[in-house]
C-alpha positions as CSV (number, residue, x, y, z in Angstrom):
1,M,-19.9,98.4,57.6
2,K,-21.6,95.3,55.8
3,Y,-19.2,95.7,52.8
4,T,-16.2,95.8,55.1
5,I,-17.3,92.4,56.8
6,F,-17.8,90.7,53.5
7,F,-14.6,91.7,52.0
8,A,-12.6,90.4,55.3
9,L,-14.4,86.9,54.6
10,S,-13.5,86.8,51.1
11,M,-9.9,87.4,51.7
12,A,-9.8,84.9,54.7
13,M,-11.1,82.2,52.1
14,M,-8.8,83.1,49.3
15,S,-5.8,82.7,51.9
16,A,-7.1,79.3,53.0
17,C,-7.4,78.2,49.4
18,N,-3.7,79.3,48.7
19,N,-2.5,77.3,51.6
20,E,-3.6,73.7,50.0
21,P,-0.9,71.6,48.6
22,N,-0.5,71.8,44.8
23,K,-1.9,68.9,42.9
24,Q,0.5,67.8,39.9
25,E,0.1,64.8,37.6
26,T,3.0,62.5,37.8
27,A,4.4,60.6,34.7
28,I,5.5,57.2,35.8
29,A,8.2,55.7,33.1
30,F,7.8,51.9,32.2
31,S,10.6,49.8,33.0
32,M,10.9,45.9,32.4
33,S,11.6,43.8,35.2
34,D,14.3,41.1,35.3
35,T,11.3,38.5,35.2
36,M,9.7,40.2,32.4
37,M,12.9,40.2,30.6
38,A,13.6,36.5,31.1
39,K,10.0,35.8,29.6
40,C,10.6,37.9,26.4
41,H,12.7,36.9,23.3
42,F,14.2,39.6,21.0
43,Y,15.0,39.5,17.2
44,K,17.0,41.9,15.1
45,A,15.0,42.9,12.2
46,S,16.7,42.5,8.8
47,E,16.0,42.7,5.1
48,Q,15.3,39.4,3.5
49,D,14.1,38.1,0.1
50,V,10.4,37.9,0.3
51,L,8.8,34.4,0.2
52,N,5.3,33.6,-1.2
53,E,3.6,30.4,-1.0
54,L,1.3,28.1,-3.0
55,R,-1.0,25.6,-1.7
56,L,-1.6,22.7,-3.6
57,F,-3.9,19.5,-3.0
58,G,-3.1,15.5,-3.6
59,K,-2.3,12.5,-2.1
60,I,0.2,10.1,-0.3
61,E,1.6,7.6,-3.0
62,P,4.2,4.7,-2.4
63,D,7.5,5.1,-4.1
64,N,7.2,3.3,-7.4
65,N,10.8,1.8,-7.1
66,K,9.9,0.2,-3.8
67,L,6.5,-1.3,-5.1
68,A,6.2,-5.0,-5.9
69,Q,3.2,-6.6,-7.4
70,V,2.7,-10.2,-6.9
71,Y,1.1,-12.9,-9.3
72,S,0.6,-16.5,-9.4
73,I,2.8,-18.4,-12.1
74,V,0.1,-21.3,-11.9
75,G,-3.6,-21.9,-11.9
76,G,-5.2,-23.8,-9.0
77,N,-7.3,-23.7,-5.8
78,I,-6.3,-21.1,-3.2
79,I,-6.3,-23.3,-0.1
80,K,-4.8,-20.7,2.5
81,I,-4.5,-17.0,2.7
82,N,-1.8,-15.8,5.5
83,V,-2.1,-12.0,5.2
84,E,-4.7,-9.2,4.9
85,L,-4.7,-5.5,3.5
86,G,-2.4,-3.3,5.6
87,D,-0.2,-6.3,7.1
88,Y,3.5,-5.8,7.2
89,V,5.5,-8.7,5.5
90,T,8.9,-9.8,5.1
91,K,10.9,-10.8,2.0
92,G,10.1,-14.5,1.5
93,Q,7.1,-14.7,3.6
94,I,4.5,-16.9,2.4
95,L,1.1,-14.8,1.4
96,A,-1.0,-17.5,0.2
97,V,-0.9,-21.2,-0.6
98,V,-2.3,-22.8,-4.0
99,R,-2.9,-26.4,-4.8
100,S,-2.0,-26.9,-8.5
101,G,-1.9,-29.7,-11.0
102,E,0.7,-27.4,-12.8
103,V,3.1,-27.8,-9.7
104,A,2.7,-31.7,-10.0
105,E,3.9,-31.5,-13.6
106,F,6.9,-29.4,-12.9
107,Q,7.8,-32.2,-10.4
108,K,7.0,-34.8,-13.1
109,E,9.5,-32.9,-15.5
110,R,12.2,-32.6,-12.9
111,L,11.9,-36.4,-12.5
112,D,12.0,-37.1,-16.1
113,A,15.1,-34.9,-16.2
114,K,16.9,-36.7,-13.7
115,S,15.9,-40.1,-15.3
116,D,17.3,-38.7,-18.7
117,I,20.4,-37.7,-17.0
118,A,21.0,-41.3,-15.8
119,I,20.4,-42.7,-18.9
120,A,22.6,-40.4,-20.7
121,E,25.3,-41.0,-18.3
122,K,24.9,-44.8,-18.7
123,N,25.0,-44.4,-22.7
124,L,28.0,-42.4,-22.6
125,Q,30.0,-45.0,-20.4
126,V,28.9,-47.8,-23.0
127,A,29.9,-45.8,-25.9
128,K,33.3,-45.1,-24.2
129,D,33.7,-48.9,-23.6
130,M,32.9,-49.7,-26.9
131,F,35.2,-47.3,-28.3
132,A,38.0,-48.7,-26.3
133,G,37.2,-52.0,-27.7
134,K,37.1,-50.8,-31.4
135,L,33.5,-51.6,-31.6
136,A,32.2,-47.9,-31.6
137,S,33.7,-44.8,-33.4
138,E,34.7,-41.6,-31.6
139,K,31.6,-39.9,-33.2
140,D,29.5,-42.1,-31.2
141,V,31.1,-41.0,-28.1
142,V,30.7,-37.3,-28.9
143,A,26.8,-38.0,-29.6
144,A,26.5,-39.6,-26.2
145,E,28.5,-36.7,-24.6
146,K,26.0,-34.2,-26.2
147,E,22.8,-36.1,-25.1
148,L,24.3,-35.8,-21.5
149,E,24.7,-32.2,-21.8
150,K,21.4,-31.7,-23.1
151,A,19.8,-33.7,-20.3
152,S,21.9,-31.7,-17.8
153,A,20.7,-28.4,-19.2
154,E,17.1,-29.4,-19.0
155,L,17.6,-30.4,-15.3
156,A,19.3,-27.1,-14.7
157,R,16.5,-25.3,-16.2
158,I,13.8,-26.9,-14.2
159,N,15.9,-26.6,-10.9
160,E,16.1,-22.9,-11.8
161,V,12.5,-22.6,-12.1
162,Y,12.2,-24.2,-8.7
163,G,14.5,-21.8,-7.1
164,I,12.9,-18.8,-8.6
165,Y,9.3,-19.6,-7.6
166,H,10.2,-21.5,-4.4
167,L,8.6,-24.7,-5.6
168,E,8.3,-27.8,-3.5
169,N,7.7,-31.3,-3.9
170,G,4.0,-32.1,-4.3
171,S,1.1,-30.2,-5.9
172,V,1.5,-27.1,-3.5
173,F,2.8,-23.6,-4.8
174,N,3.5,-21.0,-2.2
175,I,3.1,-17.4,-3.2
176,T,5.8,-15.5,-1.3
177,A,6.7,-11.9,-0.7
178,P,9.4,-10.5,-3.3
179,I,10.2,-7.7,-0.8
180,S,9.5,-6.4,2.8
181,G,6.9,-4.0,3.3
182,F,2.9,-3.4,3.7
183,I,0.2,-5.0,1.7
184,V,-1.2,-2.1,-0.1
185,H,-3.5,-4.2,-2.6
186,K,-5.1,-7.6,-2.3
187,D,-7.3,-9.4,-4.8
188,I,-7.7,-12.8,-3.8
189,N,-10.0,-14.9,-1.8
190,Q,-9.8,-18.3,0.1
191,N,-11.1,-21.5,-2.0
192,E,-11.1,-19.2,-5.2
193,Q,-10.2,-21.0,-8.2
194,L,-7.3,-19.3,-10.1
195,R,-7.1,-19.5,-13.9
196,A,-3.9,-20.4,-15.6
197,D,-4.4,-17.4,-17.8
198,K,-5.1,-15.3,-14.9
199,S,-2.9,-12.1,-15.2
200,D,-4.4,-9.8,-12.6
201,V,-2.3,-8.7,-9.7
202,L,-3.0,-10.7,-6.5
203,F,-1.0,-8.5,-3.9
204,A,0.8,-5.4,-4.1
205,I,3.8,-4.9,-1.6
206,A,5.2,-1.4,-0.8
207,E,8.1,-0.2,1.2
208,I,6.7,3.1,2.8
209,N,9.7,4.2,4.9
210,E,9.9,7.0,2.3
211,V,6.5,8.1,0.4
212,W,5.6,10.5,-2.2
213,A,3.2,13.3,-2.1
214,I,1.7,13.8,-5.5
215,A,0.1,17.2,-5.8
216,N,-2.0,19.0,-8.5
217,V,-0.8,22.4,-10.1
218,N,-3.6,24.3,-11.8
219,E,-2.5,25.6,-15.1
220,S,-2.5,29.3,-13.9
221,D,0.2,28.1,-11.3
222,I,2.5,26.0,-13.5
223,S,4.8,28.9,-13.8
224,K,5.3,29.4,-10.0
225,V,6.8,25.9,-9.5
226,E,10.3,24.7,-9.9
227,I,12.4,21.6,-9.0
228,G,14.1,22.2,-5.8
229,Y,11.3,24.4,-4.0
230,D,10.9,23.9,-0.5
231,A,7.6,22.1,0.3
232,E,5.5,21.4,3.6
233,V,3.1,18.4,3.3
234,N,0.2,18.3,5.8
235,T,-2.5,15.5,6.2
236,L,-6.0,15.2,7.4
237,S,-5.1,12.4,9.5
238,F,-2.3,14.1,11.4
239,P,-2.8,17.9,11.1
240,D,-0.3,19.0,13.7
241,D,2.5,16.9,12.0
242,K,4.4,18.8,9.2
243,Y,6.5,16.9,6.8
244,E,9.3,18.9,5.0
245,G,10.5,18.0,1.5
246,R,11.5,19.5,-2.0
247,I,9.8,19.1,-5.2
248,D,12.3,16.7,-7.0
249,K,10.2,16.1,-9.9
250,I,7.7,17.9,-12.4
251,F,5.5,15.7,-14.7
252,N,5.4,17.8,-17.6
253,T,1.9,16.7,-18.9
254,I,-1.4,17.9,-18.2
255,D,-4.0,15.4,-16.8
256,P,-7.2,15.3,-19.1
257,E,-9.4,14.7,-16.3
258,T,-7.9,17.1,-13.7
259,K,-6.7,19.8,-16.0
260,A,-3.6,19.9,-13.7
261,M,0.1,19.2,-13.9
262,K,1.6,17.0,-11.1
263,V,4.4,17.6,-9.0
264,R,6.2,15.0,-6.5
265,V,7.7,15.5,-3.1
266,R,9.8,12.9,-1.2
267,I,8.9,12.6,2.3
268,P,10.8,10.5,4.9
269,N,8.2,8.2,6.7
270,S,10.0,6.2,9.3
271,S,7.0,6.2,11.6
272,F,5.1,4.8,9.0
273,K,2.2,7.2,9.9
274,L,1.6,8.4,6.3
275,K,-0.3,5.9,4.2
276,P,-0.9,5.4,0.5
277,E,-3.9,7.2,-0.8
278,M,-4.1,9.7,2.1
279,N,-5.2,13.2,1.1
280,A,-2.4,15.7,1.6
281,T,-2.1,19.4,1.3
282,V,1.4,20.5,-0.2
283,T,2.2,24.1,0.6
284,V,5.1,25.3,-1.7
285,R,7.1,28.3,-0.8
286,Y,9.0,30.3,-3.6
287,L,11.1,33.5,-3.6
288,E,9.7,36.9,-5.0
289,K,11.8,39.4,-6.8
290,E,12.1,41.8,-3.9
291,R,13.4,42.2,-0.3
292,M,11.6,43.4,2.7
293,I,12.2,43.8,6.5
294,A,11.4,40.5,8.0
295,V,10.6,39.6,11.7
296,P,9.0,36.6,13.4
297,A,5.4,36.5,13.0
298,S,4.8,36.3,16.7
299,S,6.3,39.9,16.8
300,V,3.4,41.5,15.3
301,I,0.3,42.5,17.4
302,F,-2.9,43.0,15.9
303,D,-5.1,45.5,17.9
304,K,-7.6,48.4,17.2
305,N,-7.7,47.1,13.2
306,K,-3.9,47.9,13.1
307,N,-0.5,45.9,13.2
308,W,2.2,46.9,15.9
309,V,5.6,45.7,17.0
310,M,7.3,46.7,20.3
311,V,10.7,48.0,19.4
312,F,13.0,47.6,22.0
313,K,16.2,49.9,22.7
314,D,16.5,49.2,26.5
315,R,14.3,48.1,29.3
316,M,13.3,51.7,29.9
317,N,13.0,52.7,26.3
318,I,10.4,50.7,24.6
319,E,8.2,51.9,21.8
320,T,4.9,50.9,20.4
321,R,5.3,51.2,16.7
322,K,2.6,50.8,14.0
323,V,3.8,48.7,11.0
324,K,2.3,47.7,7.7
325,V,2.5,43.9,7.2
326,Y,3.0,43.0,3.4
327,R,2.6,39.3,3.9
328,Q,2.9,36.5,6.4
329,V,4.6,33.2,5.3
330,G,4.8,30.5,7.9
331,D,6.4,32.1,10.9
332,V,7.9,35.0,9.1
333,A,6.0,38.3,8.6
334,Y,7.2,40.9,6.0
335,I,7.0,44.5,6.9
336,S,6.6,47.0,4.1
337,E,6.3,50.2,6.4
338,G,7.3,51.2,9.9
339,L,10.5,49.4,10.8
340,E,14.0,49.6,9.9
341,S,16.7,47.0,9.5
342,G,18.8,46.4,12.6
343,E,16.1,47.4,15.1
344,N,15.2,45.0,17.9
345,V,11.6,43.8,18.4
346,I,10.1,41.8,21.1
347,S,9.2,38.5,19.4
348,K,7.9,36.4,22.4
349,N,5.3,37.7,25.0
350,G,5.5,41.1,23.4
351,I,1.6,41.3,24.1
352,L,2.5,41.6,27.7
353,I,4.4,44.8,27.3
354,Y,2.0,46.0,24.9
355,D,-0.8,45.8,27.4
356,A,1.3,47.3,30.3
357,M,2.2,50.3,28.2
358,N,-1.1,50.7,26.3
359,D,-3.8,50.0,28.9
């Protein structure tokens, strides 16, 4: 009897268990919403020549063809200085004023030349009158004409000197700017006595609307640079600003001090941000002799010590693909394994899709 009751209870419990609803796992497919689609950018992977880059260090220099050095043609006392280092000046602007006995001597020579012309003109007239009266020969007239020509030539020479050096009456000499630009060198002080034989540069003026980035190339890297290579220039002063240019000259000598060769990159500088002597980093990019799949660097997601890209086929068919990155140059990543040409990858906000699919 006991065994019959136990058997009946067991059967009832089994029946109750069989009446519970079945519990099954439901796979939910991922689908990109319209909002998410709008936030993402897509890029079709393609095979491209592989770029490499070389980082060089140097400094900003003014264009030598737009640099003027200013000297004084006379000795004397500096009575006034109108500019300082870094000032912008225009062509013809007075930089400094010198009181000089030499300028007074120029004025005396000019007066003497004018006086000589007046005397020569009078002598010529007398010679002509005497020749007309048969009191002088034609030779005397020709000699008087030559004296007038000589005096006129001397006055013309002195006037030319006055025009070239902007001399004025008196003993004052104005040192003026030969070009417009910035004062990049100044070696003159007020009340300083200039020697007549002083040959040092007093001012240097440079136009810096275009400057040079002069970079050093180590001997081991000389074979990697050529004229025409693209270059990107950065400075410590403006780290977020990138200046694009090309190598337009290679100085084919080795500097004995740095043991390096120099290259030049021309850079537009309309904002005048770049100043001579600024330190600069020059990144030179050149092609290697191979081709690989290239995608935007923003397409690559680094997680779990691996690189991934999100391969997009349609909004319900997105694959998390492991790839091998050969190299990243600037905004481009070169893929050696894991991706084929023509496949679409998510190049912006792919991390959002990655997190949604792989949490």
